[in-house]
C-alpha positions in Angstrom: 106.4 85.3 115.9 110.0 86.0 115.3 111.2 82.9 113.5 109.5 80.6 111.1 108.1 77.3 112.3 109.9 74.2 111.0 108.7 70.8 109.7 111.5 68.3 109.4 112.7 66.8 106.1 111.8 63.3 105.1 113.8 60.8 103.0 111.8 62.0 100.0 111.1 65.7 100.7 113.0 68.7 102.1 112.4 70.5 105.3 109.5 73.0 105.4 109.3 76.5 106.9 106.0 78.0 108.0 106.2 81.8 108.0 103.7 84.7 107.9 102.7 85.7 104.3 104.6 88.6 102.7 103.9 90.9 99.7 106.6 89.0 97.7 104.3 85.9 97.8 101.7 87.5 95.5 103.0 86.2 92.1 103.6 82.6 93.2 100.2 82.6 94.9 98.5 83.5 91.6 100.4 80.8 89.8 99.4 78.2 92.4 95.7 79.3 92.3 95.5 78.5 88.6 95.2 74.8 89.6 91.7 73.5 89.1 91.9 71.0 91.9 92.9 73.7 94.4 90.1 76.0 93.2 87.6 73.2 93.7 88.3 73.0 97.4 88.9 76.7 98.3 86.5 79.6 98.3 89.1 82.2 97.3 89.7 83.1 93.6 93.1 84.7 93.2 93.2 85.5 89.5 95.8 88.3 89.5 98.5 89.9 91.6 96.1 92.6 92.9 93.7 90.0 94.3 96.6 88.0 95.7 98.0 91.2 97.3 94.6 91.9 98.9 94.5 88.3 100.2 98.0 88.6 101.7 97.0 91.9 103.4 94.0 90.1 104.9 96.3 87.4 106.3 98.6 90.1 107.8 95.6 91.9 109.2 94.4 88.6 110.8 97.8 88.3 112.6 97.7 91.9 113.9 94.1 91.5 115.1 94.8 88.1 116.7 91.9 86.4 114.9 93.6 84.5 112.1 97.1 83.1 111.8 97.9 82.2 108.2 101.3 80.7 107.3 102.9 80.4 103.9 104.5 76.9 103.7 107.8 77.1 101.9 110.6 74.7 101.0 114.2 75.5 99.9 114.7 75.6 96.1 117.1 73.1 94.7 120.7 74.4 94.8 119.8 76.7 97.8 118.6 79.6 95.6 115.8 80.9 97.8 112.5 79.2 98.7 109.5 77.9 96.9 105.9 78.4 98.0 104.2 75.0 98.4 101.2 75.6 100.6 99.2 77.4 103.3 98.1 76.5 106.8 95.9 78.6 109.0 94.6 78.8 112.6 91.4 80.7 112.9 88.8 81.4 115.5 91.1 81.6 118.5 89.6 83.6 121.4 90.6 83.9 125.0 88.8 81.3 127.1 87.4 79.4 124.1 88.6 75.8 124.2 88.5 75.2 120.4 89.6 76.8 117.2 89.7 75.7 113.5 92.6 74.8 111.2 92.8 74.7 107.5 95.3 74.2 104.7 95.9 73.8 101.0 98.9 72.7 99.0 100.3 73.6 95.6 99.8 70.9 93.0 103.6 70.2 92.8 103.7 69.6 96.5 100.9 67.0 96.7 101.8 63.4 97.5 105.0 64.4 99.3 103.8 64.8 102.8 103.7 68.6 102.8 100.2 69.0 104.2 100.5 66.6 107.1 103.9 67.9 108.1 102.8 71.5 107.9 99.6 70.7 109.8 101.4 68.9 112.6 103.8 71.9 112.9 100.8 74.3 113.1 99.0 72.1 115.6 102.1 72.0 117.9 102.5 75.8 117.6 98.8 76.5 118.3 98.7 74.3 121.4 101.9 75.8 122.8 101.1 79.4 121.9 97.5 79.4 123.1 97.5 76.9 126.0 97.3 79.7 128.6 94.2 81.0 126.9 92.5 77.6 127.3 92.9 76.1 123.8 92.6 72.4 124.0 90.9 71.3 120.8 91.5 72.0 117.1 89.0 71.2 114.4 89.5 70.5 110.7 86.4 70.7 108.5 86.2 69.5 104.9 83.6 68.4 102.4 82.9 64.6 102.6 84.1 63.9 99.1 87.6 65.4 99.7 89.3 62.1 100.5 92.7 63.7 100.4 91.8 65.9 103.3 90.6 62.8 105.2 94.1 61.2 104.7 95.9 64.4 105.8 93.7 64.6 108.9 94.4 61.0 109.8 98.2 61.4 109.2 98.1 64.5 111.5 96.3 62.8 114.5 93.0 64.5 113.7 90.3 61.8 114.3 86.9 61.9 112.6 84.5 63.3 115.2 81.3 64.2 113.3 79.5 64.4 110.0 78.0 67.7 109.2 74.7 67.9 107.2 74.8 69.5 103.7 73.9 73.1 103.6 73.3 74.1 100.0 74.2 76.1 98.0 77.4 77.0 99.8 78.0 73.4 101.1 76.1 71.0 98.7 77.5 67.9 100.3 77.9 66.6 103.9 81.1 67.6 105.7 83.6 65.9 108.0 84.8 67.4 111.3 88.2 66.0 112.4 89.5 66.8 115.9 92.8 66.9 117.6 92.8 67.3 121.4 95.8 68.6 123.4 97.1 65.9 125.7 
């Protein structure tokens, strides 16, 4: 990927860029992961810059190996002084000939309620279908725990319909889950 993906601005929020993660993202990543709400829904604990740097290297490795495509979601800072990290979107489980893959995302607390997650997810979805169409990708799945109502709203706003309810699988998944699906037309 040579240029970042773009998600258009809205009347209340600036345009977004989706780009591969870079080492300079470690410090803001640690700051974002101090948010209790984010930690509740993610399985990754990034408590210091060393753990964030390892996570970023894992994202970069996923790109090189063609198994996981993680994007930092950034928006311009006020006054045009650089960019601010506001989230993450990821495409995972893409394999040649396989019709489906999974998407995921999270947003920084300051970005919630501003349409960041749906805009970033729609940009990722369009990119995934365009990039992997020749490999047979026709279906993307978004999975979340049943009590994560914000993820349900993001899925619905992003054209991912509820397709199934997964049974609980304690201890890792103590509650049922939702599978939302978007199919390439």
